[in-house]
C-alpha positions in Angstrom: 6.0 -10.2 -8.5 8.9 -8.3 -10.2 12.3 -9.0 -8.0 13.0 -6.4 -5.3 11.2 -5.3 -2.4 8.2 -7.6 -1.9 4.9 -5.6 -0.6 2.2 -7.3 0.3 -1.1 -5.3 -0.2 -4.3 -5.2 1.6 -6.6 -7.1 -0.4 -4.8 -10.4 -1.1 -6.3 -11.0 -4.8 -4.7 -8.3 -6.1 -1.3 -8.8 -6.4 -0.8 -8.8 -10.1 1.5 -11.5 -11.1 0.1 -13.7 -8.5 -3.6 -13.6 -8.8 -4.9 -12.8 -12.6 -8.1 -13.4 -14.3 -8.0 -17.4 -15.0 -8.7 -19.1 -17.9 -12.1 -19.6 -19.2 -13.4 -22.8 -18.0 -16.4 -24.9 -19.1 -17.3 -25.7 -16.2 -18.3 -22.2 -14.6 -19.7 -23.6 -11.1 -17.1 -26.3 -11.0 -16.4 -26.1 -7.0 -19.7 -27.1 -6.5 -19.2 -30.4 -7.9 -17.9 -34.0 -6.7 -15.1 -35.6 -7.0 -16.0 -39.0 -7.1 -19.0 -38.1 -9.5 -17.6 -35.1 -11.8 -14.2 -35.7 -11.7 -13.0 -32.3 -10.3 -11.7 -31.6 -6.9 -15.4 -29.6 -5.6 -17.1 -29.2 -2.3 -19.8 -31.6 -3.4 -22.5 -28.8 -2.7 -24.5 -29.7 -5.8 -24.8 -33.1 -4.2 -26.2 -31.8 -1.1 -28.9 -29.4 -2.6 -30.1 -32.0 -4.8 -30.7 -34.2 -1.7 -32.3 -31.2 0.3 -34.8 -31.0 -1.9 -35.5 -27.3 -1.8 -35.8 -27.4 2.1 -34.7 -24.0 3.5 -32.6 -23.3 7.0 -33.1 -19.9 8.5 -31.1 -17.0 7.3 -27.7 -16.6 8.1 -25.9 -12.9 7.9 -22.3 -13.2 6.5 -20.3 -10.3 6.8 -18.0 -9.6 4.5 -15.1 -6.9 5.4 -13.6 -6.2 1.9 -13.6 -3.3 -0.1 -17.2 -2.5 -1.3 -19.7 -5.0 -3.1 -22.1 -3.7 -6.2 -25.7 -4.2 -4.4 -27.6 -3.7 -8.1 -25.6 -7.2 -9.3 -28.2 -8.7 -11.2 -27.2 -12.1 -9.5 -26.7 -10.3 -5.8 -30.1 -9.4 -5.6 -32.2 -9.6 -2.4 -28.9 -11.2 -1.2 -27.8 -8.1 1.0 -28.8 -7.7 4.9 -30.9 -4.5 5.4 -30.6 -3.4 8.7 -34.5 -3.6 10.7 -33.7 -1.3 12.9 -32.5 1.6 10.5 -34.6 4.2 8.5 -32.9 4.4 5.0 -31.8 8.3 4.2 -33.2 10.4 7.4 -30.0 11.0 8.4 -30.6 9.9 12.0 -28.9 6.9 14.3 -32.3 5.5 14.5 -31.2 2.0 16.6 -28.8 4.4 18.5 -25.4 1.7 17.5 -23.2 4.6 16.4 -23.5 4.5 12.9 -25.7 6.8 11.0 -28.0 5.2 8.3 -26.1 2.1 8.0 -28.7 0.0 5.9 -26.6 -2.8 4.6 -23.7 -2.6 6.4 -20.8 0.5 6.8 -18.5 2.3 5.2 -15.0 3.1 7.3 -12.8 4.6 4.2 -15.0 7.7 4.6 -17.4 10.5 6.2 -20.0 12.8 5.5 -17.8 14.4 2.7 -17.5 11.2 0.7 -15.2 8.2 0.5 -11.6 7.2 -0.7 -10.1 4.6 -2.6 -6.6 4.9 -2.5 -4.5 5.3 1.0 -1.2 4.8 2.5 1.2 2.2 3.8 1.4 1.6 7.4 5.0 3.0 7.5 4.0 6.3 5.8 1.2 6.8 8.7 4.0 5.9 11.2 6.8 8.5 9.8 3.9 11.2 9.7 3.3 10.7 13.3 7.1 10.5 14.0 7.7 13.5 12.4 4.7 15.3 13.7 6.8 14.4 17.4 10.0 14.9 16.7 11.4 15.5 13.2 15.0 14.8 14.5 14.1 11.8 16.3 15.9 8.1 15.5 12.7 6.7 15.5 11.9 9.3 12.4 15.5 8.9 10.9 15.1 5.3 10.9 11.6 5.3 8.9 12.5 7.6 6.1 15.5 5.5 5.5 12.8 2.6 4.9 10.7 4.7 2.9 13.3 6.0 0.5 14.2 2.6 -0.3 11.2 1.4 -1.2 10.7 4.4 -3.0 14.0 4.1 -4.4 12.5 0.7 -5.7 9.5 2.1 -7.7 11.3 5.1 -8.9 13.6 2.8 -10.6 10.9 0.1 -12.2 8.7 3.3 -13.0 11.8 4.7 -15.3 12.3 1.2 -16.9 8.8 0.4 -17.9 7.8 3.8 -19.0 11.3 3.4 -21.2 9.4 -0.4 -22.1 6.3 1.4 -23.4 8.3 4.3 -25.6 10.2 1.0 -27.0 6.8 -0.9 -27.7 4.9 2.4 -29.3 8.3 2.6 -31.2 7.9 -0.7 -32.9 4.4 -0.7 -33.4 4.4 2.7 -35.1 7.6 1.2 -37.1 5.7 -1.9 -38.2 2.8 0.4 -39.0 0.5 -2.3 -37.4 -0.9 -2.2 -33.7 -1.3 -6.3 -33.8 1.9 -7.2 -36.1 2.5 -11.3 -36.0 6.0 -12.7 -35.6 6.6 -11.8 -39.0 5.9 -8.6 -39.7 8.1 -7.6 -36.6 11.0 -9.4 -38.6 11.0 -6.7 -41.0 11.4 -4.1 -37.9 15.0 -2.1 -37.8 16.1 -1.3 -33.8 17.6 2.1 -33.2 18.4 1.5 -29.4 19.6 -1.4 -27.4 16.4 -0.7 -25.5 14.0 -1.2 -28.7 16.0 -4.5 -29.2 15.5 -5.9 -25.8 11.5 -5.1 -25.7 11.7 -6.1 -29.2 13.2 -9.8 -28.1 10.3 -9.7 -25.2 7.6 -9.0 -27.7 8.4 -11.7 -30.0 8.6 -14.6 -27.1 5.6 -13.0 -25.6 3.9 -14.0 -29.3 5.2 -17.0 -29.7 3.9 -18.1 -26.5 0.7 -17.5 -27.9 0.1 -13.8 -26.1 -1.0 -10.8 -28.9 0.2 -6.6 -28.6 -2.7 -6.0 -26.9 -2.6 -8.4 -24.2 1.7 -7.4 -24.0 0.6 -3.9 -24.1 -1.6 -3.6 -21.5 0.7 -5.6 -18.9 3.1 -2.8 -19.4 0.6 -0.2 -19.0 -0.6 -1.6 -16.1 3.1 -2.4 -14.5 3.5 1.6 -15.0 0.0 2.5 -13.6 1.0 -0.1 -10.3 4.4 2.0 -10.0 3.0 5.4 -10.4 0.2 4.5 -8.1 2.7 3.2 -5.5 4.8 6.5 -5.6 1.8 9.1 -5.5 -0.3 7.6 -2.9 1.2 4.5 -0.8 4.3 6.2 -0.5 3.7 9.8 -0.7 3.6 11.6 2.5 1.8 14.5 1.5 -1.2 12.1 0.5 -3.9 11.6 3.4 -7.3 10.7 2.2 -8.1 11.3 6.1 -6.2 14.1 6.7 -9.5 16.9 5.9 -12.6 14.2 7.1 -14.0 13.5 10.3 -12.2 10.3 11.4 -11.9 11.0 15.4 -15.8 10.8 16.0 -17.4 7.6 16.6 -19.3 6.0 14.0 -17.1 7.8 11.8 -17.6 7.1 7.9 -20.6 6.5 6.0 -23.2 4.1 4.6 -22.0 3.9 1.0 -20.9 0.4 1.3 -20.4 0.3 -2.4 -16.9 2.6 -2.9 -15.7 3.3 -6.1 -14.6 0.4 -7.4 -16.4 -2.6 -5.8 -14.5 -5.4 -7.8 -12.5 -7.8 -5.3 -15.9 -7.5 -3.0 -18.2 -7.8 -5.8 -16.9 -11.2 -6.8 -15.7 -12.4 -2.9 -20.0 -11.5 -2.5 -21.0 -13.5 -5.3 -19.0 -17.1 -4.4 -21.0 -16.9 -0.9 -24.3 -16.0 -2.2 -24.9 -15.5 -5.8 -28.6 -16.7 -6.7 -28.3 -20.1 -6.8 -31.8 -20.6 -9.1 -32.0 -17.7 -11.1 -30.0 -18.9 -14.1 -27.7 -15.9 -14.5 -23.9 -16.3 -14.2 -22.7 -18.3 -11.2 -23.8 -19.9 -8.2 -23.3 -18.8 -4.7 -22.3 -21.7 -1.8 -24.8 -20.8 0.8 -28.8 -20.9 -0.6 -30.3 -18.5 2.5 -27.2 -15.9 3.4 -27.6 -11.9 3.9 -24.6 -10.1 3.3 -23.4 -7.5 5.3 -20.9 -5.7 3.7 -18.0 -3.2 5.7 -16.2 -1.7 3.5 -13.1 -1.4 5.1 -9.9 -2.7 2.8 -8.9 0.6 0.7 -5.6 -0.1 -2.0 -3.4 0.0 0.7 -2.9 -1.0 4.1 -5.5 -1.1 6.0 -6.1 0.9 9.4 -5.8 -1.6 12.5 -8.3 0.3 14.3 -10.9 0.3 11.3 -10.2 -3.4 11.0 -11.1 -4.3 14.3 -14.4 -1.7 14.2 -15.2 -3.8 11.0 -15.2 -6.9 13.5 -16.7 -5.4 16.0 -19.8 -4.2 14.0 -20.4 -7.7 12.5 -20.2 -9.2 15.9 -22.9 -6.7 17.6 -25.2 -6.3 14.2 -26.0 -10.2 14.1 -23.4 -11.6 11.8 -22.7 -15.4 12.0 -20.1 -15.5 9.9 -17.0 -13.2 9.1 -15.2 -13.5 5.6 -11.6 -11.5 5.3 -9.8 -12.1 2.1 -7.5 -9.5 2.9 -4.3 -9.3 5.4 -0.9 -7.5 5.3 2.3 -9.0 7.1 2.4 -6.9 10.5 0.3 -4.6 12.4 1.2 -1.2 14.2 -1.9 -1.8 16.7 -2.4 -5.7 16.9 -3.6 -5.2 19.7 -6.8 -3.6 18.6 -7.3 -6.4 16.2 -6.6 -9.1 18.9 -9.5 -7.3 21.0 -11.8 -7.1 18.1 -11.0 -11.1 17.5 -11.4 -12.2 21.1 -14.9 -10.1 21.1 -16.0 -11.9 18.0 -15.1 -15.2 19.7 -16.9 -14.4 22.6 -20.1 -13.3 20.6 -20.0 -16.6 18.8 -19.1 -15.6 15.6 -17.1 -18.0 12.9 -14.0 -15.8 11.3 -12.7 -17.1 7.8 -9.6 -15.7 6.6 -7.4 -16.2 3.2 -4.2 -17.1 4.0 -2.7 -14.7 1.0 -1.0 -15.5 -2.1 2.8 -15.2 -1.5 3.4 -19.1 -2.3 5.2 -19.0 0.8 5.2 -21.6 3.8 4.0 -19.7 6.9 5.2 -19.9 10.2 2.6 -17.4 11.3 -0.4 -16.1 9.6 -0.4 -12.0 8.3 -3.0 -9.8 10.0 -5.5 -9.9 10.8 -4.9 -13.6 12.5 -6.1 -16.1 14.9 -2.8 -16.0 16.9 -3.5 -13.8 19.6 0.1 -11.6 20.7 -0.5 -12.7 24.7 -0.4 -16.0 23.7 -3.2 -18.9 22.5 -5.3 -18.6 18.9 -8.7 -17.6 18.5 -10.7 -21.1 18.7 -13.7 -19.6 16.0 -11.1 -19.1 13.2 -10.6 -20.5 10.0 -7.0 -20.1 7.6 -7.9 -21.4 4.5 -5.4 -21.4 1.1 -6.4 -21.8 -2.2 -6.9 -25.0 -4.2 -7.6 -26.0 -7.9 -9.8 -28.6 -9.8 -7.4 -31.5 -10.5 -6.7 -34.0 -7.9 -2.8 -34.5 -8.9 0.3 -32.5 -8.3 -1.3 -29.2 -9.5 -4.3 -29.7 -6.6 -2.6 -26.2 -4.5 -2.9 -23.0 -6.2 1.1 -22.3 -6.8 0.9 -18.9 -5.7 -1.2 -19.8 -2.3 0.8 -19.5 1.3 0.3 -22.9 3.4 1.7 -24.4 6.7 0.5 -26.8 9.0 0.9 -24.1 11.6 -1.1 -21.9 10.2 -3.6 -23.0 7.3 -6.2 -24.9 8.4 -8.0 -26.0 5.1 -7.6 -25.6 1.5 -10.9 -24.8 -0.6 -11.6 -23.9 -4.2 -9.9 -20.8 -5.3 -9.0 -21.4 -8.9 -10.7 -20.4 -12.2 -13.9 -19.1 -9.6 -16.4 -17.8 -11.8 -18.5 -15.0 -9.8 -20.0 -11.4 -9.7 -18.0 -8.6 -11.4 -19.7 -5.0 -11.1 -22.3 -3.8 -13.4 -23.5 -6.9 -14.2 -20.6 -8.6 -15.3 -18.8 -11.9 -14.6 -15.5 -12.8 -14.5 -13.1 -16.1 -13.6 -10.6 -15.0 -10.8 -7.8 -17.3 -9.2 -6.4 -16.6 -5.2 -6.9 -17.2 -1.3 -9.6 -14.1 -1.7 -11.5 -17.1 -3.9 -11.4 -19.8 -1.5 -12.3 -17.8 2.1 -15.5 -17.0 0.7 -16.0 -20.7 -0.2 -16.0 -21.9 3.2 -17.0 -19.1 4.6 -20.4 -20.0 2.1 -20.1 -23.7 3.9 -19.9 -22.3 7.1 -23.7 -20.3 6.3 -25.2 -23.5 5.1 -24.3 -25.3 8.5 -25.2 -22.5 10.3 -28.3 -22.2 8.3 -29.6 -25.8 8.7 -27.9 -26.2 12.2 -28.6 -23.1 14.0 -28.0 -24.3 17.8 -24.3 -25.3 16.6 -21.5 -22.9 18.3 -19.2 -21.4 16.1 -16.2 -23.6 17.6 -18.2 -26.5 16.8 -18.9 -25.6 12.9 -14.9 -25.5 12.7 -14.5 -28.5 14.3 -17.4 -30.0 11.7 -15.5 -28.5 8.4 -11.8 -29.3 9.4 -13.4 -33.3 10.3 -15.1 -33.4 7.2 -12.3 -32.6 4.5 -11.6 -34.9 2.0 -8.1 -35.9 2.8 -5.2 -35.7 0.0 -2.7 -38.3 -0.1 -0.4 -37.3 -2.6 2.7 -34.8 -3.1 1.3 -31.8 -4.6 3.8 -29.0 -6.3 4.7 -25.7 -4.7 7.0 -22.4 -5.9 9.4 -24.3 -3.6 9.3 -27.9 -4.6 6.9 -30.8 -4.2 5.5 -31.4 -1.3 3.1 -33.7 0.6 -0.1 -32.0 1.0 -0.6 -33.7 4.4 2.3 -30.5 5.2 0.1 -27.5 3.4 -2.2 -27.4 6.4 -3.4 -28.8 9.7 -6.4 -30.9 8.1 -4.6 -32.3 5.1 -7.5 -31.5 2.9 -10.2 -30.0 0.8 -13.5 -28.7 2.7 -16.6 -30.7 1.5 -20.1 -29.3 2.0 -22.0 -32.7 1.9 -19.6 -34.2 4.0 -19.4 -31.2 6.6 -23.7 -31.5 6.9 -23.5 -35.3 7.5 -21.6 -34.4 10.2 -23.1 -31.8 11.4 -26.7 -34.3 11.5 -24.8 -36.1 14.3 -23.9 -33.5 16.6 
């Protein structure tokens, strides 16, 4: 992320500079491999399934609270939960749960009028509310100042990247080649300081084995991101809920795919992609049904909607909830706390990604296991991201960490999984690590259905492969034991053996 105001967006994975497409790796399913046998720090899933010899446990419902999934993906066919009490398309709430035609889950980012993708920051929602109450209040003035500061940052950033794009286009036009080499660029005569600066950047990129197309794409992405911040996230005049029905119980619709179901599709594939069809990747769990709860927009999620999604999952049979999203603060943390406690009372295990700022955490991002009133959710697992090699590079540099907050680490680097339209991609981040743990938990709840959510958590933490060496962080080298309370990487094979003893 560029220097300046640091913004944590709702979907952890989508921090552009921290979570990029990984390098293509020959071992597409490395997270399933075994450290001793295969030499990579996977979770020994293949080792377990080889011993199971095709045996199946009971089906387990895993709720994915995210941004929408591609239900037609070839590697996810048959993996989605279907509400047995709801008749598709009849526009009736057949099961009387408050949601009409909730066939595979629910979309909280919409109404009968349709769905939306882009949303505001909580800051904008707070300002909108404060202005409505009293535009001259101290609260309104303080919030306006905060918004103005953030807008000024992105306006400056947008102006800079706009100039960079113009300079790059001038360079490529002057050279007369869309993909020039370093030698080609030596003949270009810049006409401004801005062009000179951009020429230096481009030459450095080419010398670092990049290419002009990638260089140009990065600039275009920065431009789009900055413009999106100003046009939507920080725009008080943009309100996706303004002309929709968001006050009635059960608001939303049954469209669990949404407009850009990229992140959630990848997460879903990590948990449940077909293990036996020789397509794409392999899911961790072999007998799972995905309940998709479209709750995370591009922008800050709404606290009330996060709470509703958690409650929906708990009420409709989910045994595990995966949340690969978060934000630094909450406007209504009490709603989230109440929903998390409700899920705990319903014996649901919640698995949450710890975020991608590369920072030591003393408290988690929302939603989080720590209650405002004190105490913690007992069946909650906070997950950091790890890589393949059992050396100093084991922790994904962008992963957050900290013994007080993070419980375990799991594979989250170069994870190959589903993307929309029968696509596949390697992606990095704690967003990828959390569903590895969710899939692992689903396997345990499938084969040992009588074990409680708290016991499953204890087993997962108690069966990690301990790491007894130092690892690199953005802030220096530290013992891995300082990164999480368990001091290790999750392991399905060992967890399964430990579960058998309970």
